[in-house]
BAVEX-617228 format. One line per 8 residues: for each residue x, y, z of C-alpha. Coordinates in nm, 2 decimals, always signed. Layout:
N
X Y Z ~ ...
% end
This chain:
479
-0.87 +3.54 -3.39 ~ -0.70 +3.40 -3.11 ~ -1.04 +3.38 -2.95 ~ -1.14 +3.12 -3.13 ~ -0.85 +2.92 -3.17 ~ -0.84 +2.91 -2.83 ~ -1.16 +2.74 -2.76 ~ -1.08 +2.51 -3.03
-0.80 +2.41 -2.85 ~ -0.90 +2.40 -2.51 ~ -1.20 +2.12 -2.63 ~ -0.90 +1.93 -2.83 ~ -0.68 +1.96 -2.53 ~ -0.95 +1.80 -2.29 ~ -1.15 +1.56 -2.56 ~ -0.76 +1.41 -2.57
-0.72 +1.36 -2.22 ~ -0.99 +1.11 -2.21 ~ -0.79 +0.89 -2.35 ~ -0.44 +0.99 -2.10 ~ -0.66 +0.79 -1.82 ~ -0.42 +0.48 -1.92 ~ -0.19 +0.23 -1.72 ~ +0.15 +0.39 -1.86
+0.43 +0.19 -1.71 ~ +0.68 +0.32 -1.48 ~ +0.97 +0.44 -1.71 ~ +1.15 +0.69 -1.45 ~ +1.23 +0.60 -1.08 ~ +0.90 +0.46 -0.86 ~ +0.63 +0.50 -1.10 ~ +0.66 +0.82 -1.24
+0.61 +0.82 -1.60 ~ +0.90 +1.08 -1.74 ~ +0.78 +1.06 -2.14 ~ +0.57 +1.39 -2.12 ~ +0.71 +1.46 -2.48 ~ +0.88 +1.33 -2.77 ~ +1.08 +1.65 -2.83 ~ +1.25 +1.59 -2.47
+1.25 +1.22 -2.51 ~ +1.54 +1.24 -2.80 ~ +1.75 +1.41 -2.48 ~ +1.70 +1.19 -2.22 ~ +1.50 +1.51 -2.08 ~ +1.82 +1.72 -2.06 ~ +1.75 +2.05 -2.00 ~ +1.40 +1.97 -2.01
+1.36 +2.27 -1.76 ~ +1.49 +2.52 -1.97 ~ +1.43 +2.41 -2.29 ~ +1.09 +2.56 -2.33 ~ +1.06 +2.52 -2.73 ~ +0.74 +2.40 -2.75 ~ +0.38 +2.39 -2.51 ~ +0.49 +2.08 -2.35
+0.69 +2.34 -2.14 ~ +0.38 +2.31 -1.90 ~ +0.46 +2.04 -1.76 ~ +0.89 +2.09 -1.72 ~ +0.84 +2.47 -1.64 ~ +0.58 +2.65 -1.69 ~ +0.79 +3.00 -1.70 ~ +0.91 +2.85 -2.01
+0.56 +2.95 -2.15 ~ +0.65 +3.30 -2.22 ~ +0.85 +3.19 -2.49 ~ +0.54 +3.05 -2.68 ~ +0.53 +3.36 -2.97 ~ +0.21 +3.20 -3.09 ~ -0.13 +3.00 -3.02 ~ +0.03 +2.64 -3.04
-0.09 +2.28 -3.00 ~ +0.12 +1.94 -2.92 ~ -0.03 +1.59 -2.96 ~ +0.23 +1.31 -2.82 ~ +0.23 +0.96 -2.81 ~ +0.46 +0.79 -2.63 ~ +0.49 +0.39 -2.66 ~ +0.68 +0.18 -2.38
+0.77 -0.17 -2.41 ~ +0.88 -0.35 -2.07 ~ +1.04 -0.68 -2.07 ~ +1.00 -0.78 -1.66 ~ +1.10 -1.11 -1.59 ~ +1.17 -1.28 -1.24 ~ +1.46 -1.53 -1.21 ~ +1.44 -1.80 -0.87
+1.72 -1.80 -0.65 ~ +1.59 -2.03 -0.34 ~ +1.20 -1.92 -0.34 ~ +1.03 -2.11 -0.01 ~ +0.68 -2.25 -0.06 ~ +0.42 -2.08 +0.17 ~ +0.22 -2.34 +0.45 ~ +0.08 -2.60 +0.25
+0.10 -2.47 -0.08 ~ +0.42 -2.54 -0.36 ~ +0.65 -2.40 -0.59 ~ +0.52 -2.45 -0.92 ~ +0.79 -2.56 -1.17 ~ +0.90 -2.30 -1.36 ~ +0.65 -2.06 -1.22 ~ +0.86 -1.76 -1.25
+0.56 -1.55 -1.34 ~ +0.63 -1.47 -1.69 ~ +0.73 -1.12 -1.85 ~ +0.54 -0.93 -1.62 ~ +0.62 -0.63 -1.82 ~ +0.38 -0.50 -2.15 ~ +0.33 -0.25 -2.42 ~ +0.19 +0.07 -2.38
+0.05 +0.38 -2.53 ~ +0.08 +0.70 -2.31 ~ -0.09 +1.01 -2.47 ~ -0.06 +1.36 -2.37 ~ -0.16 +1.72 -2.50 ~ -0.08 +2.06 -2.41 ~ -0.18 +2.43 -2.56 ~ -0.04 +2.73 -2.50
-0.08 +3.07 -2.59 ~ +0.03 +3.46 -2.51 ~ -0.26 +3.61 -2.40 ~ -0.16 +4.00 -2.30 ~ +0.18 +4.18 -2.35 ~ +0.43 +3.97 -2.09 ~ +0.15 +3.71 -2.02 ~ +0.12 +3.39 -2.15
-0.10 +3.10 -2.06 ~ -0.15 +2.73 -2.11 ~ -0.34 +2.43 -2.05 ~ -0.24 +2.04 -2.06 ~ -0.35 +1.67 -1.97 ~ -0.11 +1.44 -1.92 ~ -0.06 +1.12 -1.66 ~ +0.30 +1.19 -1.46
+0.27 +0.87 -1.25 ~ +0.15 +0.51 -1.38 ~ +0.22 +0.12 -1.33 ~ +0.09 -0.20 -1.49 ~ +0.26 -0.54 -1.40 ~ +0.09 -0.86 -1.42 ~ +0.25 -1.22 -1.35 ~ +0.07 -1.57 -1.41
-0.20 -1.61 -1.17 ~ -0.02 -1.95 -1.07 ~ +0.38 -1.81 -1.04 ~ +0.57 -1.87 -0.73 ~ +0.53 -1.52 -0.59 ~ +0.12 -1.52 -0.60 ~ +0.07 -1.48 -0.29 ~ +0.26 -1.13 -0.32
+0.14 -1.04 -0.63 ~ -0.02 -1.07 -0.93 ~ -0.16 -0.76 -1.09 ~ -0.06 -0.40 -1.03 ~ -0.22 -0.12 -1.22 ~ -0.23 +0.26 -1.12 ~ -0.36 +0.54 -1.35 ~ -0.33 +0.87 -1.30
-0.45 +1.16 -1.52 ~ -0.32 +1.54 -1.46 ~ -0.50 +1.86 -1.59 ~ -0.27 +2.13 -1.54 ~ -0.38 +2.55 -1.63 ~ -0.04 +2.73 -1.62 ~ +0.01 +3.11 -1.65 ~ +0.39 +3.29 -1.73
+0.48 +3.66 -1.70 ~ +0.77 +3.79 -1.83 ~ +0.98 +4.06 -1.63 ~ +1.18 +4.17 -1.85 ~ +1.43 +3.99 -2.10 ~ +1.61 +3.80 -1.81 ~ +1.34 +3.71 -1.60 ~ +1.04 +3.51 -1.64
+0.78 +3.34 -1.38 ~ +0.53 +3.09 -1.40 ~ +0.27 +2.93 -1.20 ~ -0.03 +2.62 -1.21 ~ -0.28 +2.44 -1.05 ~ -0.33 +2.10 -1.08 ~ -0.60 +1.89 -1.07 ~ -0.48 +1.47 -1.06
-0.69 +1.15 -1.05 ~ -0.59 +0.79 -0.98 ~ -0.74 +0.49 -0.97 ~ -0.53 +0.16 -0.85 ~ -0.63 -0.21 -0.88 ~ -0.43 -0.51 -0.69 ~ -0.47 -0.85 -0.71 ~ -0.32 -1.12 -0.49
-0.39 -1.54 -0.48 ~ -0.49 -1.56 -0.08 ~ -0.35 -1.86 +0.10 ~ -0.62 -2.07 +0.25 ~ -0.45 -2.32 +0.41 ~ -0.24 -2.06 +0.62 ~ -0.60 -1.90 +0.64 ~ -0.76 -2.17 +0.83
-0.41 -2.22 +1.06 ~ -0.45 -1.87 +1.20 ~ -0.81 -1.88 +1.24 ~ -0.81 -2.25 +1.46 ~ -0.50 -2.08 +1.64 ~ -0.70 -1.74 +1.73 ~ -1.05 -1.89 +1.84 ~ -1.00 -1.99 +2.21
-1.30 -2.24 +2.16 ~ -1.03 -2.43 +1.87 ~ -0.73 -2.43 +2.15 ~ -0.81 -2.83 +2.12 ~ -0.78 -2.88 +1.75 ~ -0.41 -2.72 +1.69 ~ -0.28 -3.03 +1.69 ~ -0.53 -3.09 +1.40
-0.39 -2.84 +1.17 ~ -0.18 -3.08 +0.97 ~ -0.45 -3.34 +0.93 ~ -0.72 -3.02 +0.81 ~ -0.35 -2.91 +0.56 ~ -0.30 -3.23 +0.42 ~ -0.68 -3.30 +0.29 ~ -0.67 -2.95 +0.15
-0.30 -2.89 -0.03 ~ -0.30 -2.56 -0.20 ~ -0.63 -2.43 -0.05 ~ -0.62 -2.11 -0.26 ~ -0.87 -1.82 -0.29 ~ -0.81 -1.47 -0.47 ~ -0.81 -1.09 -0.35 ~ -0.87 -0.80 -0.55
-0.83 -0.43 -0.41 ~ -0.97 -0.14 -0.60 ~ -1.04 +0.22 -0.54 ~ -0.96 +0.58 -0.68 ~ -0.97 +0.93 -0.53 ~ -0.87 +1.29 -0.68 ~ -0.65 +1.55 -0.55 ~ -0.54 +1.92 -0.61
-0.18 +2.06 -0.66 ~ +0.03 +2.31 -0.76 ~ +0.37 +2.40 -1.00 ~ +0.55 +2.66 -1.00 ~ +0.90 +2.81 -1.27 ~ +1.18 +3.07 -1.32 ~ +1.30 +3.14 -1.62 ~ +1.67 +3.29 -1.67
+1.80 +3.44 -1.97 ~ +2.16 +3.59 -1.86 ~ +2.22 +3.58 -2.25 ~ +2.06 +3.56 -2.60 ~ +2.25 +3.19 -2.56 ~ +2.24 +3.11 -2.23 ~ +1.89 +2.96 -2.04 ~ +1.82 +2.84 -1.68
+1.53 +2.66 -1.59 ~ +1.44 +2.59 -1.20 ~ +1.08 +2.43 -1.14 ~ +0.87 +2.26 -0.87 ~ +0.57 +2.03 -0.85 ~ +0.40 +1.99 -0.53 ~ +0.28 +1.64 -0.43 ~ -0.02 +1.50 -0.44
-0.21 +1.35 -0.11 ~ -0.48 +1.08 -0.14 ~ -0.71 +0.90 +0.02 ~ -0.83 +0.64 -0.19 ~ -1.17 +0.45 -0.13 ~ -1.30 +0.16 -0.27 ~ -1.32 -0.23 -0.20 ~ -1.21 -0.50 -0.18
-1.34 -0.84 -0.32 ~ -1.27 -1.22 -0.14 ~ -1.29 -1.49 -0.33 ~ -1.26 -1.82 -0.16 ~ -1.21 -2.20 -0.23 ~ -1.41 -2.51 -0.07 ~ -1.30 -2.66 +0.26 ~ -1.29 -3.03 +0.37
-1.35 -3.14 +0.69 ~ -1.40 -3.50 +0.69 ~ -1.13 -3.61 +0.87 ~ -1.27 -3.49 +1.20 ~ -1.56 -3.55 +1.42 ~ -1.88 -3.38 +1.30 ~ -1.97 -3.35 +1.69 ~ -1.63 -3.17 +1.75
-1.76 -2.84 +1.92 ~ -1.70 -2.57 +1.74 ~ -1.70 -2.72 +1.44 ~ -2.05 -2.83 +1.30 ~ -1.98 -2.56 +1.00 ~ -1.68 -2.40 +0.82 ~ -1.78 -2.06 +0.92 ~ -1.68 -2.12 +1.25
-1.30 -2.20 +1.14 ~ -1.35 -1.90 +0.88 ~ -1.60 -1.60 +0.98 ~ -1.82 -1.56 +0.67 ~ -1.80 -1.84 +0.49 ~ -2.02 -2.13 +0.38 ~ -1.98 -2.48 +0.28 ~ -2.03 -2.42 -0.09
-1.89 -2.40 -0.42 ~ -1.91 -2.02 -0.40 ~ -1.77 -1.98 -0.02 ~ -1.67 -1.65 +0.04 ~ -1.40 -1.68 +0.32 ~ -1.33 -1.34 +0.43 ~ -1.56 -1.07 +0.37 ~ -1.57 -0.82 +0.13
-1.62 -0.49 +0.19 ~ -1.50 -0.10 +0.17 ~ -1.15 +0.01 +0.23 ~ -0.92 +0.24 +0.21 ~ -0.55 +0.37 +0.13 ~ -0.36 +0.69 +0.18 ~ -0.07 +0.76 -0.08 ~ +0.11 +1.06 -0.11
+0.24 +1.08 -0.45 ~ +0.59 +1.27 -0.42 ~ +0.67 +1.67 -0.50 ~ +0.99 +1.71 -0.78 ~ +1.18 +1.98 -0.83 ~ +1.42 +2.05 -1.22 ~ +1.73 +2.25 -1.23 ~ +1.82 +2.27 -1.58
+2.03 +2.48 -1.85 ~ +2.06 +2.49 -2.20 ~ +2.39 +2.66 -2.41 ~ +2.38 +2.77 -2.73 ~ +2.73 +2.70 -2.94 ~ +2.67 +2.88 -3.25 ~ +2.44 +2.86 -3.49 ~ +2.38 +2.49 -3.50
+2.48 +2.33 -3.15 ~ +2.32 +2.31 -2.86 ~ +2.43 +2.15 -2.53 ~ +2.18 +2.08 -2.23 ~ +2.21 +1.98 -1.87 ~ +1.96 +1.88 -1.58 ~ +1.97 +1.77 -1.25 ~ +1.63 +1.66 -1.07
+1.51 +1.57 -0.71 ~ +1.19 +1.37 -0.65 ~ +1.07 +1.31 -0.30 ~ +0.97 +0.95 -0.33 ~ +1.02 +0.93 +0.10 ~ +0.64 +0.99 +0.09 ~ +0.59 +0.66 +0.02 ~ +0.69 +0.48 +0.35
+0.41 +0.19 +0.39 ~ +0.16 +0.12 +0.25 ~ -0.16 +0.01 +0.46 ~ -0.51 -0.12 +0.30 ~ -0.73 -0.06 +0.61 ~ -1.12 -0.16 +0.61 ~ -1.36 +0.13 +0.72 ~ -1.45 -0.02 +1.05
-1.05 +0.00 +1.09 ~ -0.94 -0.34 +1.10 ~ -0.60 -0.36 +0.88 ~ -0.66 -0.58 +0.60 ~ -0.29 -0.58 +0.45 ~ +0.02 -0.34 +0.55 ~ +0.37 -0.37 +0.31 ~ +0.65 -0.13 +0.44
+0.82 +0.06 +0.17 ~ +1.06 +0.26 +0.32 ~ +1.13 +0.44 -0.01 ~ +1.38 +0.71 -0.04 ~ +1.46 +1.06 -0.22 ~ +1.62 +1.00 -0.52 ~ +1.83 +1.20 -0.77 ~ +1.83 +1.23 -1.18
+2.15 +1.37 -1.37 ~ +2.11 +1.43 -1.78 ~ +2.32 +1.59 -2.03 ~ +2.24 +1.60 -2.41 ~ +2.30 +1.82 -2.72 ~ +2.11 +1.94 -2.95 ~ +2.27 +1.96 -3.39 ~ +2.10 +2.19 -3.64
+2.16 +1.96 -3.95 ~ +1.93 +2.16 -4.18 ~ +1.72 +2.44 -4.13 ~ +1.42 +2.19 -4.11 ~ +1.58 +1.93 -3.94 ~ +1.72 +1.92 -3.57 ~ +1.89 +1.62 -3.44 ~ +1.89 +1.52 -3.07
+2.07 +1.29 -2.84 ~ +2.12 +1.22 -2.48 ~ +2.23 +1.04 -2.18 ~ +2.08 +1.04 -1.82 ~ +2.11 +0.78 -1.50 ~ +1.77 +0.79 -1.29 ~ +1.83 +0.65 -0.88 ~ +1.54 +0.39 -0.75
+1.40 +0.50 -0.42 ~ +1.36 +0.14 -0.35 ~ +1.59 -0.01 -0.09 ~ +1.69 -0.36 -0.15 ~ +1.54 -0.47 +0.18 ~ +1.16 -0.34 +0.09 ~ +1.15 -0.44 -0.32 ~ +0.83 -0.62 -0.39
+0.72 -0.78 -0.72 ~ +0.49 -0.53 -0.75 ~ +0.71 -0.28 -0.85 ~ +1.03 -0.43 -0.84 ~ +1.25 -0.10 -0.93 ~ +1.58 -0.02 -0.97 ~ +1.82 +0.24 -1.09 ~ +1.88 +0.28 -1.48
+2.03 +0.47 -1.77 ~ +1.87 +0.62 -2.03 ~ +2.07 +0.64 -2.40 ~ +1.81 +0.83 -2.62 ~ +1.78 +0.95 -2.98 ~ +1.53 +1.15 -3.21 ~ +1.56 +1.46 -3.37 ~ +1.25 +1.75 -3.50
+1.11 +1.78 -3.83 ~ +0.97 +2.11 -4.02 ~ +0.70 +2.04 -4.22 ~ +0.62 +2.41 -4.30 ~ +0.62 +2.72 -4.05 ~ +0.30 +2.59 -3.88 ~ +0.40 +2.21 -3.84 ~ +0.69 +2.03 -3.70
+0.72 +1.63 -3.66 ~ +0.96 +1.52 -3.31 ~ +1.02 +1.21 -3.30 ~ +1.27 +0.98 -3.06 ~ +1.36 +0.65 -2.88 ~ +1.51 +0.57 -2.60 ~ +1.67 +0.21 -2.44 ~ +1.63 +0.19 -2.04
+1.97 -0.02 -1.91 ~ +1.80 -0.16 -1.60 ~ +2.00 -0.26 -1.35 ~ +1.89 -0.61 -1.22 ~ +1.66 -0.57 -0.89 ~ +1.69 -0.89 -0.63 ~ +1.35 -0.98 -0.46 ~ +1.39 -1.16 -0.08
+1.01 -1.06 -0.01 ~ +0.81 -1.26 +0.23 ~ +0.54 -0.96 +0.29 ~ +0.67 -1.02 +0.64 ~ +0.43 -1.38 +0.67 ~ +0.65 -1.65 +0.55 ~ +0.39 -1.89 +0.66 ~ +0.09 -1.73 +0.44
+0.30 -1.60 +0.19 ~ +0.66 -1.78 +0.15 ~ +0.97 -1.66 +0.05 ~ +1.06 -1.52 -0.28 ~ +1.36 -1.50 -0.35 ~ +1.59 -1.41 -0.69 ~ +1.63 -1.15 -0.95 ~ +1.40 -0.93 -1.16
+1.58 -0.89 -1.50 ~ +1.36 -0.55 -1.65 ~ +1.44 -0.36 -2.00 ~ +1.28 -0.08 -2.13 ~ +1.26 +0.04 -2.43 ~ +1.06 +0.39 -2.55 ~ +0.95 +0.52 -2.85 ~ +0.79 +0.88 -2.94
+0.63 +1.07 -3.19 ~ +0.48 +1.43 -3.14 ~ +0.32 +1.70 -3.35 ~ +0.34 +2.02 -3.27 ~ +0.07 +2.25 -3.47 ~ +0.10 +2.69 -3.48 ~ -0.16 +2.93 -3.52
% end
């Protein structure tokens, strides 16, 4: 009977996982996605590594699988709504460009539904196993295409899917061990505008054959005001990882959990696509050496409406998504009240720079990130109001890894405080429904960003004001 249930549940987990590949909006620090279940969301994920209440413990602490007494399937949906708007306070236009009136980008956030699915079951005395599909990381910001920060960022879309196979072994009544293997995929799309006035000026200055035309740069730019193209970088990769966990039960009322999830090292490969505008050279003498065609100024360009001024082609991007660790405790206070606490650490220092490199070795773009490791602190409580209804509440503080000096509009991250509430309703002995809501108060994020080249990108100066609301619902089915 269990084998039949296992086969059916594995098919459900993997089929549901097809929908997990979604551009979740970062709600935790950096672009991590905290909302991996709704049973934990109600507590702001306090005690998540020690609760082990359902199959979603696979993600938080695989050792918790030892507490799953029968085959169990968890399907979770989290709706994340982010409101994120830029407020200008002294931005400066790039060379040849202008700051559009009111062009602060609109709402860079959006509403996203993030699914996750878990299955767990005991397989032998002392042994349990589980399988999950979820999205531990994700990012989606998108500004109006004509906004004042368009040369730094327009659209940023990062998607991940993680498949996790885990096992647990209960050594004795006090100690359980867990371990898992992970396979994670990533897809990324980054777009921005390209300042072709700056491209032209740079190309003339860099070409010795055109050294006599440096004085003509202002004339060329004046006849091509706001000359703008577009850039799109898209790539993907996959990487292996692992997780380990320990669950201690020193008394029947106390559980202590410790877990670790490894980093994921990616070499993202893909392509860059550049769209160039038309270029006017009318004021210059056509007989001037080196100016017989547009391509002498911008290699690869053609004097047509479909001009492609910078070469399309393959690219690579090295990215290391961080390792993380959790230490949690759950303390039962009688038959109705549980107190929960957790401290977690994320190794965001793995993100020091983002370099997009052409496969011939030429650097396409470089952004210094210099991210820092972060801590997250959470406390919460559960109260059993009646036999079939448990209420939850929690509060958390989540540090941002992004320094003020390197923050970009692609991820205007800042410290945030969580307030959460939720509950669990047992419909019958086999089916339970969890529901939860969290509001995140995000500190205003300062932006003072020129991407190290104010001539080409301008100076983006101001604050990003963000608020986040999360609504979760989860069904747990026992077999």
